[in-house]
N, C-alpha and C positions, 0 to 999 in steps of 0.2 A: 504494500500500500504506500503510495507516494503522496506527499502533501504538496499542494501548489506553493511555490516559494513566496509568492506575493501575499498569500492569505495565512501563512504560518510564521511563527517566530522560533528562532534558534536559542537554545539554552545549553550551557555546559555545566555539568555537575561532576566533580571529582574526575576531571579529564575525559568524561564521556559526553558525546554530543547527542542532543535530542532536539526534536521539533515538536511544537505544540500548537494547537489551534482550537478555537471555540466556534461551534456552529449553533446557530439559533434559528428557530422557526416558530410557527404558531403553536406547536405542541410542546416546546420546551427548549432546553439548552443542553449541548453535549460538549464535553472537554475530552480531547484526544491527545495522547502523547506517544510518539514513536521514537525509536532509536535510529539515528543516522548511520551508526556503525554496523548494525546487524541486520542489513537488508530490510529496513523498515519494520522491524518487529514491534508490534503494538504492545505498549507497556501498561497503559491505563486508558480506560474509557468510562466516563461518569456521565450519566444522563439524569436529567431532572426536569420538573415542570417549572417554567418561568413564573 
């Protein structure tokens, strides 16, 4: 899973690179975090009602 570069932000934690993005729509909000180093492995997905 690849994130669009313009809609995601890069963070570095303990020398590991991640990308995160928030998606929102009528039904709620979703936070996604993936690893840039391990072929886009999804690390966290949180969904909730806005």
